[in-house]
C-alpha positions as CSV (number, residue, x, y, z in Angstrom):
1,X,-72.2,75.0,-184.0
2,X,-68.8,76.3,-183.6
3,X,-66.2,75.0,-185.6
4,X,-62.0,75.2,-186.0
5,X,-60.5,75.2,-189.5
6,X,-57.0,73.5,-190.2
7,X,-55.4,73.2,-193.5
8,X,-51.9,71.3,-193.8
9,X,-53.6,69.3,-190.7
10,X,-52.0,65.7,-191.9
11,X,-48.4,66.5,-190.4
12,X,-46.1,69.3,-188.8
13,X,-47.6,72.7,-187.8
14,X,-50.9,71.7,-188.7
15,X,-51.1,68.2,-186.8
16,X,-49.7,70.4,-184.0
17,X,-52.6,72.9,-184.0
18,X,-55.4,70.7,-183.5
19,X,-53.7,68.4,-181.0
20,X,-53.0,71.5,-178.7
21,X,-56.2,73.2,-179.3
22,X,-58.1,69.8,-178.7
23,X,-56.7,69.7,-175.2
24,X,-57.2,73.5,-174.8
25,X,-60.3,74.8,-176.7
26,X,-63.8,73.9,-174.8
27,X,-66.2,76.6,-176.5
28,X,-66.1,74.6,-179.7
29,X,-68.0,71.7,-181.3
30,X,-66.2,70.6,-184.1
31,X,-62.6,70.4,-185.8
32,X,-62.6,70.7,-189.7
33,X,-59.1,68.7,-190.9
34,X,-58.2,69.3,-194.2
35,X,-55.3,68.0,-196.1
36,X,-54.3,65.7,-199.1
37,X,-53.5,62.0,-196.7
38,X,-57.3,61.2,-195.9
39,X,-55.5,58.3,-193.9
40,X,-53.4,60.7,-191.7
41,X,-56.3,62.5,-190.7
42,X,-58.3,59.3,-189.7
43,X,-55.3,58.5,-187.2
44,X,-55.0,62.1,-185.9
45,X,-58.9,62.3,-185.7
46,X,-58.8,59.0,-183.7
47,X,-57.0,60.7,-180.9
48,X,-58.7,64.0,-180.2
49,X,-61.4,64.6,-178.0
50,X,-63.8,66.7,-180.3
51,X,-65.5,65.7,-183.4
52,X,-64.1,65.9,-186.3
53,X,-64.8,66.5,-189.8
54,X,-62.0,64.8,-192.4
55,X,-61.8,66.8,-195.6
56,X,-59.2,64.6,-197.6
57,X,-58.8,67.5,-200.2
58,X,-55.9,69.3,-202.5
59,X,-56.0,72.6,-202.2
60,X,-54.7,73.6,-205.4
61,X,-57.4,71.3,-207.4
62,X,-60.8,73.5,-207.4
63,X,-62.9,70.3,-207.4
64,X,-61.8,70.0,-204.1
65,X,-62.1,73.7,-203.1
66,X,-65.8,73.7,-204.2
67,X,-66.2,70.4,-201.5
68,X,-65.1,73.0,-199.1
69,X,-67.2,75.9,-200.0
70,X,-70.1,73.4,-200.4
71,X,-69.7,71.9,-197.0
72,X,-69.3,74.8,-195.4
73,X,-73.0,76.1,-197.1
74,X,-74.5,73.0,-196.2
75,X,-73.7,73.1,-192.6
76,X,-73.4,77.0,-192.0
77,X,-71.2,76.5,-188.8
78,X,-69.6,79.7,-186.9
79,X,-65.6,79.4,-188.1
80,X,-64.1,80.4,-184.5
81,X,-60.6,80.0,-186.0
82,X,-59.4,79.2,-189.6
83,X,-55.4,78.0,-189.3
84,X,-54.0,77.9,-192.6
85,X,-50.9,75.8,-192.3
86,X,-50.6,73.9,-196.2
87,X,-47.6,75.4,-197.8
88,X,-44.3,73.7,-199.1
89,X,-41.3,75.3,-200.1
90,X,-38.1,73.9,-202.6
91,X,-34.6,75.4,-202.3
92,X,-32.6,76.1,-205.3
93,X,-31.7,78.6,-207.8
94,X,-34.9,79.6,-209.8
95,X,-33.3,77.8,-213.1
96,X,-32.6,75.2,-211.2
97,X,-36.0,74.1,-209.9
98,X,-38.5,72.9,-212.3
99,X,-41.4,75.5,-212.7
100,X,-44.3,73.3,-211.6
101,X,-42.5,73.0,-208.4
102,X,-42.6,76.6,-208.1
103,X,-45.4,77.5,-209.6
104,X,-47.0,74.4,-207.2
105,X,-45.6,76.4,-204.3
106,X,-47.5,80.1,-205.4
107,X,-50.6,78.3,-205.9
108,X,-50.9,76.4,-202.5
109,X,-49.2,79.0,-200.6
110,X,-50.9,82.1,-202.2
111,X,-54.0,81.0,-204.2
112,X,-55.4,78.4,-201.9
113,X,-54.6,80.3,-198.7
114,X,-56.5,83.3,-200.6
115,X,-59.5,80.9,-201.0
116,X,-59.6,79.1,-198.3
117,X,-59.7,82.5,-196.0
118,X,-62.0,84.3,-198.7
119,X,-64.3,80.9,-198.3
120,X,-64.8,80.9,-194.4
121,X,-64.7,84.6,-193.9
122,X,-68.6,84.6,-194.4
123,X,-68.9,82.2,-191.4
124,X,-66.6,84.2,-188.8
125,X,-68.1,86.0,-186.3
126,X,-67.2,89.1,-183.6
127,X,-63.9,87.2,-181.7
128,X,-63.0,84.6,-184.4
129,X,-59.6,84.3,-185.4
130,X,-57.9,83.4,-188.7
131,X,-54.3,82.3,-188.2
132,X,-52.0,82.7,-191.5
133,X,-48.8,80.3,-191.5
134,X,-45.7,82.9,-192.9
135,X,-42.1,82.1,-192.2
136,X,-39.4,84.3,-191.0
137,X,-38.1,83.9,-195.1
138,X,-41.0,86.4,-195.4
139,X,-38.5,89.6,-193.9
140,X,-36.3,89.5,-196.8
141,X,-35.5,88.2,-200.3
142,X,-34.0,85.0,-200.1
143,X,-31.2,83.8,-203.0
144,X,-31.7,80.2,-203.5
145,X,-34.8,80.4,-201.7
146,X,-36.7,82.8,-203.7
147,X,-40.2,81.6,-204.7
148,X,-40.9,80.3,-201.5
149,X,-39.9,83.6,-199.5
150,X,-41.9,85.8,-202.0
151,X,-45.1,83.3,-201.5
152,X,-44.4,83.6,-197.5
153,X,-44.1,87.5,-197.8
154,X,-47.0,87.7,-199.6
155,X,-48.8,86.0,-196.6
156,X,-47.4,88.4,-194.0
157,X,-48.1,91.2,-196.2
158,X,-51.8,90.1,-196.9
159,X,-52.4,89.3,-193.7
160,X,-52.0,92.7,-192.1
161,X,-53.7,94.3,-194.6
162,X,-56.5,91.6,-193.9
163,X,-56.3,92.5,-190.0
164,X,-57.1,96.3,-191.0
165,X,-59.8,95.2,-193.2
166,X,-61.6,93.1,-190.9
167,X,-60.9,95.6,-187.7
168,X,-64.8,96.7,-187.5
169,X,-65.8,92.9,-187.4
170,X,-63.8,92.0,-184.8
171,X,-62.3,89.6,-186.5
172,X,-58.4,89.1,-185.7
173,X,-55.6,87.9,-188.1
174,X,-52.3,87.0,-187.2
175,X,-49.4,86.1,-189.2
176,X,-46.7,83.2,-187.6
177,X,-43.3,84.0,-189.0
178,X,-40.7,81.4,-187.5
179,X,-37.9,80.1,-188.5
180,X,-36.7,76.4,-189.3
181,X,-39.1,74.3,-187.4
182,X,-38.6,70.2,-187.3
183,X,-41.3,69.0,-189.3
184,X,-40.7,67.5,-193.3
185,X,-40.0,70.6,-194.9
186,X,-36.2,69.8,-195.1
187,X,-36.6,66.9,-196.8
188,X,-39.6,68.5,-199.4
189,X,-37.6,71.3,-199.5
190,X,-34.2,69.5,-199.9
191,X,-32.4,71.9,-197.6
192,X,-30.6,71.3,-194.3
193,X,-31.0,74.2,-191.8
194,X,-27.6,75.2,-190.5
195,X,-29.3,77.3,-187.3
196,X,-31.3,75.1,-184.6
197,X,-34.9,74.2,-185.6
198,X,-37.8,74.7,-182.9
199,X,-40.1,71.7,-182.3
200,X,-43.3,72.3,-184.3
201,X,-44.8,71.8,-180.5
202,X,-42.6,74.7,-179.0
203,X,-43.8,76.9,-182.0
204,X,-47.5,75.7,-182.0
205,X,-47.9,76.3,-178.0
206,X,-45.8,79.9,-178.4
207,X,-48.2,81.2,-181.1
208,X,-51.7,80.0,-178.8
209,X,-50.3,82.1,-176.6
210,X,-49.1,85.3,-178.3
211,X,-52.6,85.0,-179.9
212,X,-54.6,85.4,-177.3
213,X,-53.0,88.7,-176.7
214,X,-54.5,89.9,-180.2
215,X,-50.4,89.9,-181.9
216,X,-50.4,91.1,-185.3
217,X,-47.4,89.4,-185.9
218,X,-45.8,86.2,-183.8
219,X,-42.2,85.5,-184.8
220,X,-41.1,82.5,-182.2
221,X,-37.6,81.8,-181.2
222,X,-35.0,84.5,-179.8
223,X,-32.9,84.5,-182.7
224,X,-35.5,84.7,-185.0
225,X,-36.9,87.9,-183.4
226,X,-33.4,89.0,-183.9
227,X,-33.2,88.5,-187.2
228,X,-36.8,90.1,-187.5
229,X,-35.6,93.7,-186.0
230,X,-32.2,93.5,-188.3
231,X,-34.0,93.1,-191.3
232,X,-36.3,96.3,-190.5
233,X,-32.8,98.4,-191.3
234,X,-31.0,95.7,-193.2
235,X,-29.9,96.9,-196.5
236,X,-31.5,94.7,-198.8
237,X,-28.9,94.7,-201.8
238,X,-26.6,93.8,-199.2
239,X,-28.5,91.0,-197.6
240,X,-28.8,89.2,-201.0
241,X,-25.3,89.1,-201.2
242,X,-24.9,87.6,-197.6
243,X,-27.7,85.1,-198.2
244,X,-26.7,84.5,-201.4
245,X,-23.0,83.5,-199.8
246,X,-24.4,81.4,-197.2
247,X,-27.0,79.4,-200.1
248,X,-23.7,78.2,-202.1
249,X,-21.7,77.7,-198.9
250,X,-23.7,76.5,-196.3
251,X,-20.9,75.2,-194.3
252,X,-18.9,78.3,-194.1
């Protein structure tokens, strides 16, 4: 049985990946959708053509993570695609945001991503794909968004290294680094972005198109592409000053 595994599938990018791949993928038998909100997963599954396995799991909970690994061990599917979308961020100075919120970001954005990837890899074969949702925040340190940016920098670095490790197995790893996307992220993060957000539909459509070309890093949006290019030459000390000023005076 060939499957697609998607975390964070109840909303935003995860939901959009499920819907678009459901329409376009004909070589898989089943989608495994993972998120905390089981009712939302049921709604999404009801509108999909493929068979869907609903896994209402909190990936920061070790017992829930065990449910995933045991399901894989029991059914022994071929994981043709793993898409890690689960994650969140909190805006604000490090000392102003409750520490449990910030350790929660690290736990979900980094540790859970590692565990899901590690758990799925034994069931992946040549030509299988891993898509990790990073962020344009990964390109430079982000005052006022320090922990989130650091977690996404981790995801980007890990994805590049894992891609090299899996080259001989012909398993392709891609990191996606979008800028602001029209999801519920702004509400959760308590932030209002000052640049135009792309729709999740456009970002996912672009990602699916580019990952077919086996890209290492996918950066949707012309403005974010430009920022990615410039970040390679940026003086981090100067960039932090500018970004800190923007964070403290977002309307200037």
